[in-house]
C-alpha positions as MATLAB code, in Angstrom:
seq = 'XXXXXXXXXXXXXXXXXXXXXXXXXXXXXXXXXXXXXXXXXXXXXXXXXXXXXXXXXXXXXXXXXXXXXXXXXXXXXXXXXXXXXXXXXXXXXXXXXXXXXXXXXXXXXXXXXXXXXXXXXXXXXXXXXXXXXXXXXXXXXXXXXXXXXXXXXXXXXXXXXXXXXXXXXXXXXXXXXXXXXXXXXXXXXXXXXXXXXXXXXXXXXXXXXXXXXXXXXXXXXXXXXXXXXXXXXXXXXXXXXXXXXXXXXXXXXXXXXXXXXXXXXXXXXXXXXXXXXXXXXXXXXXXXXXXXXXXXXXXXXXXXXXXXXXXXXXXXXXXXXXXXXXXXXXXXXXXXXXXXXXXXXXXXXXXXXXXXXXXXXXXXXXXXXXXXXXXXXXXXXXXXXXXXXXXXXXXXXXXXXXXXXXXXXXXXXXXXXXXXXXXXXXXXXXXXXXXXXXXXXXXXXXXXXXXXXXXXXXXXXXXXXXXXXXXXXXXXXXXXXXXXXXXXXXXXXXXXXXXXXXXXXXXXXXXXXXXXXXXXXXXXXXXXXXXXXXXXXXXXXXXXXXXXXXXXXXXXXX';
ca = [
     -11.611    3.447   -0.617;
     -11.422    2.789    3.137;
     -10.636   -0.893    3.373;
     -11.513   -4.273    1.918;
     -11.828   -7.625    3.649;
     -11.933  -10.719    1.463;
     -11.695  -14.494    1.821;
     -10.806  -17.103   -0.790;
     -12.016  -20.573    0.185;
     -11.928  -24.099   -1.179;
     -10.566  -27.591   -0.769;
      -6.897  -28.084    0.088;
      -5.127  -28.588   -3.240;
      -7.453  -26.320   -5.234;
      -5.034  -23.400   -5.129;
      -6.630  -21.309   -2.387;
      -3.226  -20.254   -1.077;
      -2.103  -19.231   -4.568;
      -5.148  -16.969   -4.939;
      -4.556  -15.421   -1.524;
      -0.855  -14.823   -2.026;
      -1.282  -13.374   -5.529;
      -3.988  -10.922   -4.400;
      -1.972  -10.027   -1.282;
       1.225   -9.212   -3.173;
      -0.593   -7.429   -6.006;
      -2.525   -5.202   -3.581;
       0.727   -4.483   -1.775;
       2.365   -3.407   -5.036;
      -0.622   -1.184   -5.809;
       0.370    0.832   -2.749;
      -1.926   -0.599   -0.081;
      -1.318   -1.963    3.376;
      -2.209   -5.649    3.509;
      -2.824   -8.005    6.399;
      -3.475  -11.662    5.582;
      -4.068  -14.784    7.608;
      -4.877  -18.427    6.917;
      -7.475  -20.787    8.332;
      -7.010  -24.420    7.321;
      -7.686  -27.990    8.373;
      -5.042  -30.459    9.508;
      -4.750  -32.427    6.283;
      -2.776  -32.314    3.056;
      -5.712  -32.837    0.675;
      -9.425  -32.334    1.215;
     -11.196  -30.302    3.837;
     -12.231  -26.693    3.349;
      -9.684  -23.936    3.946;
      -9.672  -20.166    3.631;
      -7.134  -17.423    3.001;
      -8.310  -14.095    4.402;
      -7.026  -10.664    3.426;
      -7.548   -7.157    4.728;
      -6.570   -4.361    2.329;
      -6.479   -0.774    3.585;
      -4.889    2.591    2.919;
      -3.052    2.477    6.261;
      -1.854   -0.630    8.139;
      -4.571   -2.469   10.074;
      -2.735   -5.531   11.268;
      -5.600   -7.433   12.880;
      -8.110  -10.007   11.614;
     -11.809   -9.245   11.130;
     -14.970  -11.313   11.612;
     -16.868  -10.498    8.403;
     -15.857  -10.088    4.767;
     -16.816   -7.760    1.927;
     -16.232  -10.588   -0.538;
     -16.051  -14.346   -0.088;
     -14.885  -16.360   -3.082;
     -15.746  -20.072   -2.857;
     -14.198  -22.505   -5.331;
     -16.801  -25.187   -4.629;
     -20.242  -25.726   -3.111;
     -18.895  -27.025    0.196;
     -16.784  -23.905    0.673;
     -19.793  -21.722   -0.146;
     -21.854  -23.493    2.507;
     -19.092  -23.367    5.125;
     -17.947  -19.775    4.611;
     -21.034  -18.034    3.221;
     -21.924  -16.739    6.688;
     -18.772  -14.576    6.635;
     -20.243  -12.259    3.997;
     -21.319   -8.855    5.278;
     -24.933   -7.802    4.807;
     -24.020   -5.771    1.715;
     -21.153   -8.027    0.596;
     -20.646  -10.511   -2.230;
     -20.330  -14.283   -2.393;
     -18.739  -15.524   -5.613;
     -19.439  -19.255   -5.899;
     -20.455  -21.960   -8.410;
     -23.941  -21.783   -6.871;
     -25.419  -20.922   -3.506;
     -28.731  -20.105   -1.842;
     -27.049  -17.128   -0.155;
     -28.875  -13.923   -1.126;
     -25.515  -12.204   -1.681;
     -24.283  -14.862   -4.116;
     -23.286  -14.405   -7.738;
     -22.981  -17.712   -9.593;
     -19.588  -18.336  -11.179;
     -18.415  -21.789  -12.265;
     -14.638  -21.373  -12.114;
     -13.864  -24.839  -13.457;
     -16.090  -24.273  -16.483;
     -14.506  -20.867  -17.116;
     -11.028  -22.410  -16.924;
     -11.954  -25.305  -19.192;
     -13.513  -23.044  -21.817;
     -10.700  -20.483  -21.835;
      -7.571  -22.548  -21.136;
      -8.656  -26.096  -21.948;
      -8.088  -27.459  -18.441;
     -10.054  -27.297  -15.194;
      -6.783  -27.129  -13.271;
      -6.639  -23.399  -14.064;
      -9.828  -22.773  -12.040;
      -7.926  -20.917   -9.324;
      -6.561  -18.484  -11.941;
     -10.126  -17.828  -13.128;
     -11.103  -17.271   -9.496;
      -8.225  -14.822   -9.008;
      -9.457  -12.904  -12.046;
     -12.994  -12.802  -10.670;
     -11.752  -11.565   -7.315;
      -9.625   -8.855   -8.932;
     -12.674   -7.670  -10.890;
     -14.983   -7.671   -7.874;
     -12.419   -5.664   -5.904;
     -11.740   -3.236   -8.737;
      -8.031   -4.063   -8.750;
      -5.606   -3.323  -11.559;
      -5.838   -6.593  -13.562;
      -2.346   -6.243  -15.023;
      -0.768   -6.199  -11.573;
      -2.581   -9.352  -10.473;
      -1.886  -11.067  -13.794;
       1.831  -10.272  -13.483;
       1.999  -11.802  -10.011;
       0.186  -14.892  -11.253;
       2.607  -15.267  -14.171;
       5.609  -14.856  -11.867;
       4.443  -17.776   -9.729;
       4.211  -20.171  -12.673;
       7.148  -19.109  -14.861;
       9.183  -22.142  -13.799;
       6.395  -24.468  -14.972;
       6.816  -23.288  -18.543;
       5.135  -21.132  -21.156;
       2.085  -23.398  -21.462;
       1.310  -23.047  -17.770;
       1.761  -19.269  -17.859;
      -0.475  -18.948  -20.932;
      -3.162  -21.180  -19.429;
      -3.239  -19.221  -16.203;
      -3.368  -15.938  -18.110;
      -6.296  -17.076  -20.284;
      -8.248  -18.396  -17.303;
      -7.537  -15.238  -15.309;
      -8.860  -13.039  -18.109;
     -11.984  -15.187  -18.491;
     -12.709  -14.954  -14.775;
     -12.037  -11.227  -14.772;
     -14.309  -10.505  -17.749;
     -17.125  -12.707  -16.441;
     -17.033  -11.091  -12.999;
     -16.924   -7.594  -14.480;
     -20.141   -8.344  -16.342;
     -21.844   -9.856  -13.284;
     -20.651   -7.271  -10.764;
     -21.549   -4.111  -12.673;
     -24.405   -3.266  -10.347;
     -22.950   -4.673   -7.138;
     -19.236   -3.993   -7.147;
     -18.059   -1.945   -4.194;
     -15.559    0.941   -4.655;
     -12.457    0.062   -6.645;
      -8.837   -0.022   -5.535;
      -6.946    2.574   -7.586;
      -3.160    2.506   -7.820;
      -1.398    4.521   -5.120;
       2.182    5.459   -4.345;
       4.213    2.539   -3.052;
       4.200    2.121    0.725;
       7.636    1.965    2.375;
       6.834   -0.900    4.757;
       7.640   -4.532    4.099;
       5.175   -7.421    4.022;
       6.467   -9.769    6.677;
       5.624  -12.531    9.125;
       6.297  -13.071   12.845;
       8.161  -16.365   12.501;
      10.231  -14.965    9.645;
      11.077  -12.014   11.904;
      12.085  -14.408   14.697;
      14.372  -16.355   12.349;
      16.036  -13.185   11.059;
      16.169  -11.676   14.549;
      17.861  -14.800   15.896;
      20.551  -14.672   13.219;
      20.998  -10.927   13.794;
      21.404  -11.633   17.520;
      24.230  -14.066   16.817;
      22.353  -17.379   16.913;
      24.550  -19.963   15.239;
      22.534  -23.154   15.725;
      18.890  -24.246   15.743;
      17.704  -27.757   16.502;
      14.058  -28.694   16.095;
      11.589  -31.437   15.341;
       8.818  -30.286   12.950;
       5.615  -29.454   14.805;
       2.927  -27.135   13.500;
       2.820  -24.156   13.907;
       6.502  -23.753   14.835;
       7.977  -25.469   11.783;
       8.373  -22.397    9.597;
      11.008  -20.985   11.975;
      13.497  -23.757   11.247;
      12.189  -23.714    7.657;
      13.183  -20.062    7.282;
      16.614  -20.729    8.773;
      17.171  -23.852    6.682;
      16.257  -22.011    3.477;
      18.690  -19.176    4.243;
      21.301  -20.917    6.372;
      24.244  -19.862    4.211;
      23.197  -16.200    4.201;
      22.288  -16.224    7.893;
      25.306  -18.243    8.996;
      23.172  -20.606   11.068;
      23.715  -24.359   11.449;
      20.388  -26.215   11.516;
      19.359  -29.778   12.143;
      15.997  -31.518   12.059;
      16.327  -34.021   14.886;
      14.444  -37.164   15.918;
      12.343  -35.605   18.679;
      11.982  -32.597   20.950;
      14.058  -34.148   23.736;
      16.995  -34.339   21.340;
      16.279  -30.819   20.083;
      16.497  -29.098   23.449;
      19.457  -31.127   24.666;
      21.418  -30.456   21.478;
      20.641  -26.746   21.844;
      21.869  -26.849   25.447;
      25.013  -28.675   24.325;
      25.712  -26.138   21.588;
      25.231  -23.294   24.048;
      27.528  -24.943   26.612;
      30.138  -25.194   23.836;
      29.908  -21.439   23.187;
      27.364  -21.050   20.356;
      24.181  -19.064   20.725;
      21.484  -21.695   20.157;
      17.722  -22.077   20.054;
      14.885  -24.504   19.469;
      11.235  -24.142   18.477;
       8.179  -26.301   19.086;
       4.492  -26.376   20.010;
       2.579  -27.672   23.040;
       3.233  -31.423   22.867;
       6.879  -30.906   21.979;
       7.249  -28.328   24.726;
       5.991  -30.956   27.185;
       8.910  -33.161   26.160;
      11.289  -30.226   26.575;
      10.285  -29.474   30.167;
      13.122  -31.516   31.695;
      15.615  -29.845   29.363;
      14.394  -26.409   30.450;
      15.070  -27.425   34.033;
      18.528  -28.667   32.989;
      19.305  -25.273   31.434;
      18.123  -23.664   34.665;
      20.382  -25.785   36.857;
      23.454  -25.635   34.609;
      22.841  -21.916   33.977;
      23.113  -22.416   30.242;
      21.730  -19.698   27.919;
      18.866  -21.024   25.806;
      16.066  -19.558   23.657;
      12.908  -21.600   23.085;
      10.025  -20.548   20.827;
       6.702  -22.032   21.933;
       4.201  -21.601   19.071;
       0.824  -22.322   20.637;
      -2.148  -24.198   19.229;
      -5.326  -25.476   20.909;
      -4.848  -28.528   23.115;
      -4.844  -30.712   25.058;
      -2.897  -33.530   23.385;
      -2.873  -33.193   19.573;
      -5.785  -30.775   19.804;
      -6.275  -28.617   16.712;
      -2.804  -28.551   15.119;
      -3.552  -25.870   12.520;
      -5.606  -23.474   14.669;
      -4.640  -20.808   17.158;
      -4.776  -20.377   20.940;
      -3.079  -18.735   23.919;
      -3.572  -21.677   26.245;
       0.066  -22.318   27.204;
       0.834  -19.167   29.194;
       0.775  -20.806   32.622;
       2.607  -23.831   31.215;
       5.422  -21.600   29.949;
       5.635  -19.698   33.238;
       5.964  -22.931   35.211;
       7.816  -25.186   32.755;
      10.585  -27.273   34.291;
      10.696  -28.873   37.712;
      12.375  -27.061   40.572;
      12.893  -23.355   41.106;
      15.111  -21.358   38.776;
      14.997  -18.043   36.878;
      13.463  -17.869   33.440;
      12.169  -15.143   31.138;
       8.923  -15.264   29.127;
       8.290  -12.881   26.206;
       5.370  -12.619   23.756;
       5.351  -10.493   20.574;
       2.202   -9.293   18.823;
       3.672   -8.472   15.403;
       6.873   -8.924   13.334;
       8.615   -5.796   14.624;
       8.145   -6.861   18.235;
       9.107  -10.421   17.283;
      12.433   -9.303   15.808;
      13.401   -7.044   18.705;
      12.176   -9.417   21.424;
      14.174  -12.223   19.807;
      17.334  -10.115   19.944;
      16.475   -9.285   23.552;
      15.860  -12.970   24.293;
      19.378  -13.917   23.180;
      20.920  -10.960   24.989;
      19.141  -11.768   28.252;
      19.723  -15.518   27.964;
      23.433  -14.788   27.534;
      23.611  -12.203   30.305;
      21.603  -14.106   32.925;
      22.602  -17.608   31.789;
      18.982  -18.738   31.810;
      16.272  -20.084   29.495;
      14.116  -17.549   27.656;
      10.756  -18.610   26.217;
       9.166  -16.688   23.332;
       5.421  -17.325   23.058;
       3.790  -17.140   19.630;
       0.814  -18.995   18.128;
      -0.607  -20.305   14.855;
      -2.173  -16.957   14.017;
       1.178  -15.166   14.265;
       2.893  -18.036   12.455;
       0.718  -17.740    9.349;
      -0.314  -14.067    9.262;
       1.494  -11.461    7.141;
       1.747   -7.851    8.272;
       2.526   -4.562    6.533;
       5.260   -3.323    8.824;
       8.902   -2.271    8.922;
      11.163   -3.938   11.480;
      13.947   -1.320   11.857;
      16.720   -3.729   12.961;
      19.009   -0.829   13.873;
      16.905   -0.280   17.011;
      18.426   -3.398   18.636;
      21.988   -4.606   19.017;
      23.350   -8.004   20.038;
      25.143   -8.030   23.380;
      27.704  -10.617   24.458;
      28.512  -11.426   28.052;
      31.150  -14.163   27.965;
      34.099  -13.721   30.303;
      37.319  -13.219   28.339;
      39.525  -14.977   30.846;
      39.677  -16.033   34.465;
      40.800  -13.103   36.612;
      41.378  -15.100   39.818;
      42.325  -18.736   39.077;
      41.210  -21.386   39.551;
      38.171  -20.732   37.357;
      34.861  -21.267   39.139;
      32.013  -21.662   36.666;
      29.398  -20.986   39.362;
      31.190  -18.372   41.423;
      28.824  -16.758   43.923;
      28.352  -13.071   43.112;
      26.202  -10.237   44.423;
      23.651  -10.474   41.578;
      24.022  -14.221   41.097;
      25.619  -13.917   37.653;
      28.826  -15.954   37.446;
      31.593  -15.285   34.888;
      30.819  -17.680   32.033;
      33.404  -19.323   29.790;
      33.062  -22.260   27.418;
      35.288  -25.340   27.106;
      38.396  -24.716   25.047;
      38.142  -20.948   25.350;
      41.188  -20.969   27.614;
      43.351  -23.337   29.613;
      40.816  -23.373   32.445;
      38.528  -26.325   33.156;
      34.826  -25.565   32.592;
      32.762  -27.997   34.625;
      28.933  -28.109   34.629;
      26.577  -30.561   36.292;
      22.841  -31.170   36.515;
      23.234  -32.295   40.121;
      23.493  -29.585   42.727;
      27.085  -28.429   42.601;
      29.616  -26.147   44.207;
      31.168  -23.032   42.688;
      33.582  -25.123   40.614;
      30.760  -27.210   39.133;
      31.441  -30.376   41.132;
      28.597  -32.358   42.715;
      27.805  -31.459   46.298;
      25.449  -32.673   49.011;
      26.449  -30.061   51.532;
      22.946  -29.219   52.786;
      24.109  -26.732   55.403;
      26.098  -24.305   53.268;
      26.723  -25.001   49.586;
      23.307  -26.253   48.385;
      21.249  -23.376   49.835;
      23.923  -20.853   48.811;
      23.788  -22.058   45.188;
      19.971  -21.980   45.135;
      20.024  -18.420   46.487;
      22.689  -17.426   43.947;
      20.530  -18.608   41.027;
      17.386  -16.935   42.339;
      19.168  -13.613   42.957;
      19.329  -13.190   39.180;
      15.570  -12.578   39.142;
      16.018   -9.189   40.830;
      18.541   -8.154   38.187;
      16.242   -9.406   35.406;
      13.358   -7.338   36.754;
      15.293   -4.139   36.124;
      15.322   -4.908   32.388;
      11.598   -5.623   32.136;
       9.685   -2.537   30.937;
       6.217   -1.607   32.147;
       3.354   -3.201   30.268;
       2.300   -1.039   27.322;
      -0.493    1.162   28.611;
      -2.890    3.413   26.735;
      -5.578    4.431   29.210;
      -7.167    7.817   28.414;
      -8.418    9.854   31.351;
     -11.929    8.999   32.498;
     -11.798    5.585   30.836;
     -14.774    3.417   31.703;
     -13.234    0.153   30.518;
      -9.715   -1.286   30.361;
      -8.924   -4.254   28.130;
      -5.900   -6.285   29.210;
      -4.237   -8.818   26.935;
      -0.914  -10.230   25.824;
       0.969  -11.401   22.751;
      -1.011  -11.905   19.560;
      -4.163  -10.173   20.843;
      -2.517   -6.725   20.776;
      -3.851   -5.252   17.532;
      -7.342   -6.674   18.092;
      -7.380   -5.070   21.563;
      -6.684   -1.636   20.113;
      -9.374   -2.029   17.463;
     -11.915   -3.108   20.090;
     -10.992   -0.128   22.275;
     -11.419    2.210   19.310;
     -14.837    0.748   18.481;
     -16.057    0.970   22.085;
     -14.789    4.537   22.459;
     -16.570    5.580   19.266;
     -19.769    4.169   20.757;
     -19.426    6.286   23.885;
     -17.628    3.769   26.112;
     -14.187    5.287   26.622;
     -11.793    2.353   26.666;
      -8.110    1.889   27.439;
      -5.682   -0.954   26.751;
      -2.915   -2.640   28.743;
      -0.903   -5.055   26.624;
       1.915   -7.364   27.786;
       4.882   -8.429   25.675;
       6.993   -9.220   28.770;
       5.230  -11.742   30.993;
       7.961  -12.954   33.332;
       9.503  -11.529   35.401;
       6.177   -9.774   35.789;
       6.307   -6.090   34.788;
       5.135   -3.064   36.709;
       1.567   -1.863   36.154;
       0.314    1.723   36.377;
      -2.162    2.583   39.150;
      -5.739    1.809   38.099;
      -8.737    3.522   39.640;
     -12.336    2.487   39.252;
     -12.221    1.263   35.654;
     -13.975   -1.956   34.635;
     -11.060   -4.300   33.984;
     -11.402   -7.177   31.492;
      -8.804   -9.747   30.514;
      -8.963  -10.684   26.823;
      -7.490  -14.080   26.028;
      -7.498  -16.682   23.241;
      -8.169  -19.570   25.626;
     -10.865  -21.086   27.868;
      -9.375  -20.141   31.249;
      -8.379  -16.543   32.080;
      -4.691  -17.375   32.529;
      -3.461  -13.781   32.238;
      -6.060  -12.646   34.764;
      -4.796  -15.297   37.182;
      -1.207  -14.124   36.709;
      -2.107  -10.456   37.224;
      -4.195  -11.258   40.292;
      -1.353  -13.387   41.697;
       1.237  -10.641   41.224;
      -0.802   -7.498   41.976;
      -4.013   -8.461   43.762;
      -6.081   -6.701   41.072;
      -9.642   -7.902   40.559;
     -11.283   -8.221   37.154;
     -14.824   -7.330   36.161;
     -14.767  -10.208   33.701;
     -12.949  -11.890   30.845;
     -13.383  -12.137   27.086;
     -12.312  -15.663   26.177;
     -12.172  -17.245   22.735;
     -11.310  -20.928   22.374;
     -12.773  -22.016   19.024;
      -9.356  -22.066   17.313;
      -9.853  -18.693   15.612;
      -7.967  -15.477   16.434;
      -9.445  -12.649   18.471;
     -10.862   -9.744   16.488;
     -11.857   -6.235   17.489;
     -15.533   -6.920   16.768;
     -15.545  -10.180   18.738;
     -14.064   -8.425   21.782;
     -16.360   -5.407   21.469;
     -19.503   -7.561   21.210;
     -18.703   -9.634   24.311;
     -17.752   -6.556   26.338;
     -21.080   -4.892   25.525;
     -22.954   -8.092   26.396;
     -21.308   -8.180   29.819;
     -21.986   -4.545   30.776;
];
C-alpha cells in the first residue's frame, strides 16, 4: 500500500463529518499517517459538503486534487463531487452515470438493517471501510465510541448499519477494490490541528487571557481555550465585537497579562485602529488572522491567502510589527511561543497568519514543545527613579513595568508622549525622538528573523516561492517536477516581517505560488530585494493549493 485518498460527501446534517472523523482516527490507530481536510458551505443545514482524507505509510501533510474513492450519500453529492474520482477510482453512491460508480443506497441499507434511515452514515462508513480494505473492527469501535453517550440502542443501530454497508460493499467491490490497508505498528506522531497547536502554544508561552468575537475560521482557537481553560490556566471571554476584543486584549496586556485575540478578515478590519494603539503605546499583543476569501463576507468557510499585504500594513501610522505564518501544527506551536516572546521583548503587536485550510485540516505530526521556551522581559524594578515608561534607549526598547507592580507610576497614552508617558506636542525634539525610538526596534527584531527556508538543489531550473499554508504543497510540486526532469527548488516563508534574508539566486525561473488572485508575496519580495519573477501560480477558488495544481500550472507556463 502506498497511499489512499478518499472523500466522503453529502448534505450538511447527514453525518459526513462523522464518517470522515471515524475513518481518520481508525486509520491512524491502524498505524498509518493521516492528513484530513474539510470543504463545506456556509450553512448549518443543506448544501453539499465533503470531508477529504489522505492515508499513507509516511506523513504526507498536503491536500490532493483527485481521489481513489469518493463516497456520496446522495445524488446531489455524486453529481457535485464525482469529478474528483481518479480514472481508476471508485464512486460509491445511491446512483450515478459516472462510469466509476457502484450503486449503494445507504438509507435503504440502514433502514433494512437497523430500522431507521438515520443510520445511513454508519452504513456509508462500513462501505468505505470495505472499499479501502480497512480492519472493520477498528472502524466499528471508533463508531461505537462516538455514540456511547446516546445509549445502547444508538450503538446497536450504528453497528448493524455499519455491518450491512460493509458486507454489501465487500460483495460489490470484489473485482474493483484497490489494495487493502493492513494493520501496522502504531506511529509515534500525534494527529493534530494548527489552531489547536496555536491554543496550546499560547498557553505554554504564558498567555493568560484571550478575547474574541466568533468569526469563521478563527473561532476554534477561542473554542479550544474555552474547552480547556481550567487546564490551560487561560481566562477567555466572547465579547460583543472585534473592537472590544482587541482593546480588552491591549488592556489585559497593559495590566501585566500576556494576552491575545483571533479573528478573520472583516474582524481584522475593525481591529486596525487597535493595532495602531498597541504600536503607539508599545503594548505587547498577539493577533491571529485566520484568512478566508474576501472582500466583505466573501466565502466564510473557504480558504485564501489574500490578507498578506493587509497584515503587513495594518494600522495607521508607522510603528514596528512582526508577521509570522505557520504551515503546519509544529510550526504553529513554536511560532506562537515566539510571537509571545517577541511581543513581550519588543513591546509590539505580532500577527500570526493562518487560513481556513489550516484551521480545519488535521496533520500527523509531533510538536516537540521542549524545543521552545517562554521568555519574559518585564523590568523587575526601576533602577533610576523616576520611572520612565518610554525611556529612550539605544535599541528603542524601554524597561516595561505594569501598574501595581511597584510604587512607580506607569503612564501610557495613545497621543504622542514623552519618556514618562505624558502627552507632548514638542515637534522639535520629543516627537521625532519618540518616533525614532520606536522604529529603532525594527533593527533589533531583524536579528531574530531567520532566513527563509530554502531547498534549492544545484542546477535547479525552477524555484517555487510561497508562504504559510502552501508549504507542504510546494514541496510535493517540486518533487513531481523534479521527477519529470525539471529540477525544482523551494523557498518557503514562515517569517514575513521584518523581511528575512534570501540566499543568492542565479538564473533560475522564479515563481511565486499563492492562494490569492494578486501575487502579494511576489510584490513583497520585489519591494524588499528587487528580484524579478518569471510568473506566479495563483489559486483563488476557495480551495487549498495542491502539488498537482502547482505542477500543472508551472508546466503550462514554461
